[in-house]
Biopython code that builds the backbone (N, CA, C, O; Angstrom):
import numpy as np
from Bio.PDB.StructureBuilder import StructureBuilder

atoms = [
    (1, "UNK", "N", (-54.816, 12.512, 31.222)),
    (1, "UNK", "CA", (-54.753, 12.906, 29.878)),
    (1, "UNK", "C", (-53.433, 13.634, 29.485)),
    (1, "UNK", "O", (-52.915, 13.512, 28.375)),
    (2, "UNK", "N", (-52.970, 14.350, 30.421)),
    (2, "UNK", "CA", (-51.670, 15.177, 30.183)),
    (2, "UNK", "C", (-50.526, 14.122, 30.023)),
    (2, "UNK", "O", (-49.684, 14.281, 29.140)),
    (3, "UNK", "N", (-50.489, 13.126, 30.804)),
    (3, "UNK", "CA", (-49.334, 12.166, 30.692)),
    (3, "UNK", "C", (-49.490, 11.425, 29.462)),
    (3, "UNK", "O", (-48.468, 10.991, 28.933)),
    (4, "UNK", "N", (-50.662, 11.205, 28.904)),
    (4, "UNK", "CA", (-50.769, 10.585, 27.610)),
    (4, "UNK", "C", (-50.242, 11.405, 26.455)),
    (4, "UNK", "O", (-49.692, 10.889, 25.481)),
    (5, "UNK", "N", (-50.440, 12.760, 26.610)),
    (5, "UNK", "CA", (-49.866, 13.622, 25.570)),
    (5, "UNK", "C", (-48.366, 13.813, 25.692)),
    (5, "UNK", "O", (-47.662, 14.053, 24.711)),
    (6, "UNK", "N", (-47.903, 13.699, 26.913)),
    (6, "UNK", "CA", (-46.424, 13.800, 27.063)),
    (6, "UNK", "C", (-45.818, 12.514, 26.534)),
    (6, "UNK", "O", (-44.767, 12.569, 25.895)),
    (7, "UNK", "N", (-46.427, 11.358, 26.765)),
    (7, "UNK", "CA", (-45.926, 10.171, 26.249)),
    (7, "UNK", "C", (-45.966, 10.043, 24.713)),
    (7, "UNK", "O", (-45.096, 9.395, 24.132)),
    (8, "UNK", "N", (-46.969, 10.655, 24.050)),
    (8, "UNK", "CA", (-47.042, 10.705, 22.625)),
    (8, "UNK", "C", (-45.988, 11.630, 22.106)),
    (8, "UNK", "O", (-45.366, 11.371, 21.076)),
    (9, "UNK", "N", (-45.774, 12.771, 22.857)),
    (9, "UNK", "CA", (-44.696, 13.687, 22.321)),
    (9, "UNK", "C", (-43.311, 13.010, 22.368)),
    (9, "UNK", "O", (-42.517, 13.100, 21.432)),
    (10, "UNK", "N", (-43.066, 12.348, 23.471)),
    (10, "UNK", "CA", (-41.836, 11.632, 23.647)),
    (10, "UNK", "C", (-41.611, 10.553, 22.557)),
    (10, "UNK", "O", (-40.517, 10.402, 22.013)),
    (11, "UNK", "N", (-42.701, 9.817, 22.273)),
    (11, "UNK", "CA", (-42.604, 8.782, 21.215)),
    (11, "UNK", "C", (-42.412, 9.511, 19.819)),
    (11, "UNK", "O", (-41.712, 8.995, 18.948)),
    (12, "UNK", "N", (-43.004, 10.632, 19.645)),
    (12, "UNK", "CA", (-42.794, 11.316, 18.362)),
    (12, "UNK", "C", (-41.429, 11.840, 18.220)),
    (12, "UNK", "O", (-40.882, 11.770, 17.119)),
    (13, "UNK", "N", (-40.808, 12.377, 19.264)),
    (13, "UNK", "CA", (-39.384, 12.867, 19.220)),
    (13, "UNK", "C", (-38.432, 11.622, 19.068)),
    (13, "UNK", "O", (-37.413, 11.710, 18.384)),
    (14, "UNK", "N", (-38.754, 10.552, 19.668)),
    (14, "UNK", "CA", (-37.876, 9.368, 19.575)),
    (14, "UNK", "C", (-37.986, 8.915, 18.059)),
    (14, "UNK", "O", (-36.946, 8.647, 17.458)),
    (15, "UNK", "N", (-39.115, 8.828, 17.474)),
    (15, "UNK", "CA", (-39.224, 8.407, 16.097)),
    (15, "UNK", "C", (-38.542, 9.381, 15.095)),
    (15, "UNK", "O", (-37.974, 8.958, 14.088)),
    (16, "UNK", "N", (-38.617, 10.637, 15.395)),
    (16, "UNK", "CA", (-38.059, 11.653, 14.571)),
    (16, "UNK", "C", (-36.499, 11.501, 14.684)),
    (16, "UNK", "O", (-35.811, 11.586, 13.667)),
    (17, "UNK", "N", (-35.962, 11.285, 15.869)),
    (17, "UNK", "CA", (-34.426, 11.148, 16.055)),
    (17, "UNK", "C", (-34.011, 9.848, 15.336)),
    (17, "UNK", "O", (-32.951, 9.838, 14.709)),
    (18, "UNK", "N", (-34.779, 8.767, 15.394)),
    (18, "UNK", "CA", (-34.377, 7.536, 14.812)),
    (18, "UNK", "C", (-34.396, 7.637, 13.298)),
    (18, "UNK", "O", (-33.537, 7.086, 12.610)),
    (19, "UNK", "N", (-35.440, 8.385, 12.770)),
    (19, "UNK", "CA", (-35.492, 8.533, 11.304)),
    (19, "UNK", "C", (-34.391, 9.422, 10.771)),
    (19, "UNK", "O", (-33.923, 9.246, 9.646)),
    (20, "UNK", "N", (-33.962, 10.421, 11.622)),
    (20, "UNK", "CA", (-32.827, 11.215, 11.246)),
    (20, "UNK", "C", (-31.539, 10.424, 11.258)),
    (20, "UNK", "O", (-30.716, 10.636, 10.368)),
    (21, "UNK", "N", (-31.312, 9.562, 12.164)),
    (21, "UNK", "CA", (-30.201, 8.695, 12.271)),
    (21, "UNK", "C", (-30.112, 7.770, 11.040)),
    (21, "UNK", "O", (-29.040, 7.588, 10.463)),
    (22, "UNK", "N", (-31.246, 7.201, 10.662)),
    (22, "UNK", "CA", (-31.320, 6.318, 9.517)),
    (22, "UNK", "C", (-31.073, 7.004, 8.265)),
    (22, "UNK", "O", (-30.470, 6.416, 7.367)),
    (23, "UNK", "N", (-31.511, 8.275, 8.111)),
    (23, "UNK", "CA", (-31.175, 9.041, 6.983)),
    (23, "UNK", "C", (-29.778, 9.359, 6.834)),
    (23, "UNK", "O", (-29.241, 9.321, 5.727)),
    (24, "UNK", "N", (-29.123, 9.688, 7.944)),
    (24, "UNK", "CA", (-27.638, 9.925, 7.870)),
    (24, "UNK", "C", (-26.916, 8.602, 7.466)),
    (24, "UNK", "O", (-25.998, 8.647, 6.648)),
    (25, "UNK", "N", (-27.292, 7.493, 7.993)),
    (25, "UNK", "CA", (-26.667, 6.241, 7.748)),
    (25, "UNK", "C", (-26.864, 5.869, 6.312)),
    (25, "UNK", "O", (-25.952, 5.354, 5.666)),
    (26, "UNK", "N", (-28.066, 6.128, 5.793)),
    (26, "UNK", "CA", (-28.281, 5.715, 4.365)),
    (26, "UNK", "C", (-27.472, 6.770, 3.441)),
    (26, "UNK", "O", (-26.985, 6.385, 2.378)),
    (27, "UNK", "N", (-27.349, 8.062, 3.858)),
    (27, "UNK", "CA", (-26.559, 8.933, 3.031)),
    (27, "UNK", "C", (-25.095, 8.486, 2.992)),
    (27, "UNK", "O", (-24.485, 8.410, 1.925)),
    (28, "UNK", "N", (-24.572, 8.207, 4.113)),
    (28, "UNK", "CA", (-23.117, 7.774, 4.161)),
    (28, "UNK", "C", (-22.905, 6.435, 3.544)),
    (28, "UNK", "O", (-21.779, 6.140, 3.145)),
    (29, "UNK", "N", (-23.918, 5.583, 3.431)),
    (29, "UNK", "CA", (-23.779, 4.333, 2.710)),
    (29, "UNK", "C", (-23.700, 4.628, 1.172)),
    (29, "UNK", "O", (-22.948, 3.979, 0.446)),
    (30, "UNK", "N", (-24.445, 5.554, 0.741)),
    (30, "UNK", "CA", (-24.278, 6.018, -0.727)),
    (30, "UNK", "C", (-22.899, 6.602, -1.016)),
    (30, "UNK", "O", (-22.283, 6.359, -2.054)),
    (31, "UNK", "N", (-22.446, 7.399, -0.019)),
    (31, "UNK", "CA", (-21.036, 7.955, -0.275)),
    (31, "UNK", "C", (-19.955, 6.879, -0.408)),
    (31, "UNK", "O", (-19.101, 6.840, -1.293)),
    (32, "UNK", "N", (-20.132, 5.922, 0.704)),
    (32, "UNK", "CA", (-19.209, 4.755, 0.675)),
    (32, "UNK", "C", (-19.360, 3.937, -0.601)),
    (32, "UNK", "O", (-18.346, 3.523, -1.164)),
    (33, "UNK", "N", (-20.478, 3.703, -1.047)),
    (33, "UNK", "CA", (-20.684, 2.887, -2.337)),
    (33, "UNK", "C", (-20.059, 3.634, -3.505)),
    (33, "UNK", "O", (-19.399, 3.033, -4.353)),
    (34, "UNK", "N", (-20.269, 4.940, -3.547)),
    (34, "UNK", "CA", (-19.659, 5.730, -4.635)),
    (34, "UNK", "C", (-18.139, 5.698, -4.616)),
    (34, "UNK", "O", (-17.520, 5.571, -5.672)),
    (35, "UNK", "N", (-17.534, 5.807, -3.474)),
    (35, "UNK", "CA", (-16.091, 5.693, -3.308)),
    (35, "UNK", "C", (-15.602, 4.357, -3.709)),
    (35, "UNK", "O", (-14.599, 4.283, -4.419)),
    (36, "UNK", "N", (-16.223, 3.296, -3.317)),
    (36, "UNK", "CA", (-15.855, 1.955, -3.662)),
    (36, "UNK", "C", (-15.944, 1.712, -5.205)),
    (36, "UNK", "O", (-15.077, 1.081, -5.809)),
    (37, "UNK", "N", (-16.992, 2.226, -5.772)),
    (37, "UNK", "CA", (-17.106, 2.170, -7.289)),
    (37, "UNK", "C", (-16.043, 2.904, -8.018)),
    (37, "UNK", "O", (-15.471, 2.432, -9.000)),
    (38, "UNK", "N", (-15.786, 4.120, -7.491)),
    (38, "UNK", "CA", (-14.639, 4.927, -8.082)),
    (38, "UNK", "C", (-13.357, 4.274, -7.948)),
    (38, "UNK", "O", (-12.574, 4.273, -8.897)),
    (39, "UNK", "N", (-13.054, 3.671, -6.756)),
    (39, "UNK", "CA", (-11.782, 2.942, -6.574)),
    (39, "UNK", "C", (-11.729, 1.725, -7.547)),
    (39, "UNK", "O", (-10.680, 1.466, -8.137)),
    (40, "UNK", "N", (-12.737, 1.055, -7.701)),
    (40, "UNK", "CA", (-12.892, -0.124, -8.490)),
    (40, "UNK", "C", (-12.588, 0.219, -9.943)),
    (40, "UNK", "O", (-11.869, -0.522, -10.614)),
    (41, "UNK", "N", (-13.101, 1.282, -10.415)),
    (41, "UNK", "CA", (-12.939, 1.697, -11.839)),
    (41, "UNK", "C", (-11.509, 2.211, -11.952)),
    (41, "UNK", "O", (-10.854, 1.867, -12.936)),
    (42, "UNK", "N", (-10.990, 2.972, -11.068)),
    (42, "UNK", "CA", (-9.570, 3.494, -11.250)),
    (42, "UNK", "C", (-8.583, 2.269, -11.108)),
    (42, "UNK", "O", (-7.599, 2.192, -11.844)),
    (43, "UNK", "N", (-8.843, 1.370, -10.207)),
    (43, "UNK", "CA", (-7.931, 0.206, -10.067)),
    (43, "UNK", "C", (-7.992, -0.592, -11.384)),
    (43, "UNK", "O", (-6.952, -0.984, -11.914)),
    (44, "UNK", "N", (-9.151, -0.823, -11.888)),
    (44, "UNK", "CA", (-9.274, -1.580, -13.123)),
    (44, "UNK", "C", (-8.495, -0.933, -14.307)),
    (44, "UNK", "O", (-7.825, -1.631, -15.068)),
    (45, "UNK", "N", (-8.597, 0.402, -14.441)),
    (45, "UNK", "CA", (-7.962, 1.106, -15.530)),
    (45, "UNK", "C", (-6.448, 1.246, -15.325)),
    (45, "UNK", "O", (-5.673, 1.073, -16.265)),
    (46, "UNK", "N", (-6.024, 1.568, -14.064)),
    (46, "UNK", "CA", (-4.560, 1.890, -13.915)),
    (46, "UNK", "C", (-3.823, 0.818, -13.230)),
    (46, "UNK", "O", (-2.644, 0.693, -13.561)),
    (47, "UNK", "N", (-4.256, 0.082, -12.407)),
    (47, "UNK", "CA", (-3.569, -0.990, -11.625)),
    (47, "UNK", "C", (-3.743, -2.395, -12.169)),
    (47, "UNK", "O", (-2.944, -3.268, -11.833)),
    (48, "UNK", "N", (-4.720, -2.648, -12.969)),
    (48, "UNK", "CA", (-4.960, -3.907, -13.616)),
    (48, "UNK", "C", (-5.611, -4.940, -12.747)),
    (48, "UNK", "O", (-5.494, -6.137, -13.013)),
    (49, "UNK", "N", (-6.294, -4.510, -11.714)),
    (49, "UNK", "CA", (-7.089, -5.512, -10.922)),
    (49, "UNK", "C", (-8.490, -4.959, -10.655)),
    (49, "UNK", "O", (-8.689, -3.746, -10.728)),
    (50, "UNK", "N", (-9.432, -5.790, -10.358)),
    (50, "UNK", "CA", (-10.794, -5.441, -10.016)),
    (50, "UNK", "C", (-11.189, -6.162, -8.816)),
    (50, "UNK", "O", (-10.722, -7.269, -8.548)),
    (51, "UNK", "N", (-12.090, -5.523, -8.045)),
    (51, "UNK", "CA", (-12.559, -6.139, -6.897)),
    (51, "UNK", "C", (-13.615, -7.131, -7.175)),
    (51, "UNK", "O", (-14.129, -7.760, -6.250)),
]
sb = StructureBuilder()
sb.init_structure("model")
sb.init_model(0)
sb.init_chain("A")
sb.init_seg("    ")
for serial, (resi, resn, name, xyz) in enumerate(atoms, 1):
    if name == "N":
        sb.init_residue(resn, " ", resi, " ")
    sb.init_atom(name, np.array(xyz, "f"), 0.0, 1.0, " ", f" {name:<3s}", serial, name[0])
structure = sb.get_structure()
């Protein structure tokens, strides 16, 4: 029974680590999208081209 609890704890820690990683990736994706949109708006207004 003890090994079953250890396995469940390991699985829980792995899932928590994976969800934290996915949260960071999602956050940085939002930052990248915001930078791309900002660049596109500035390029359209000042440089005369759009992506």
